[in-house]
N, C-alpha and C positions, 0 to 999 in steps of 0.2 A: 610575552606572547610572540609566536612566530607566524609568518605568512604561510599558508597552505598552498602547495603547488598542485594545481589541478590540470596541468597540461598533459598528463599521462592518461586522462580519461577520454575515451573515444566519444564522438558525437552520438553514435548509436546508443551507447550505454547511458549517456546523460539524458537523452530523450526518453529512453525506456524507464529510467528511474523517475523522472518527472511525471510521466504518464501514469505509472502505477501509484505514486504518492497521491496523485489527484483522485485515484479510485479507492485505495485502501484506507486512508485517513477519514474521509467522509463516511464510509460504510461503518467503521468502528465507532465514530462519534454518534452517528444517527442510531446505531444499535443500542448504545448506552442510553441515549435519550429516550428511546422507545421502552427500554427496561424500566427506567425511572417513571415513565408515564403509566406503567402497569400493563403494557402490551407485550407480554412475554414472547409470544410466537413471532411477531414482527421483529422484535429486538434480536432474538436468537437467529433468525434468518439473516438479518443484516450483518451480524457479527460473523456468522458462518460464511457469508459471502465474502467478507473481508479476509477471512483466513484462507479461503479458496483462492482469492486474488493474490494473496501473498505467496502461496505455493506456486501458482502460475508464474509470478514474478521471479521467484527463485529459479524456476526452470528456464525461463527466457533469458535471465541474466547469465545463467550458466552456459547457454549457447553462445552468447555474445562474447563473453570473456575468454 
């Protein structure tokens, strides 16, 4: 195993990634939980919100890089 060099990552990009990870991951997992509970509408809305958040993240990350 080698050590990964993260010194080339800007602070803005790091903060953006951490912020969106804290949004996208819970939306996806809560969406799946709602689907397993039988609440299809709520689950699909949460998963859709996670997908929209991911698209916004890609746009914002493209502006920073």
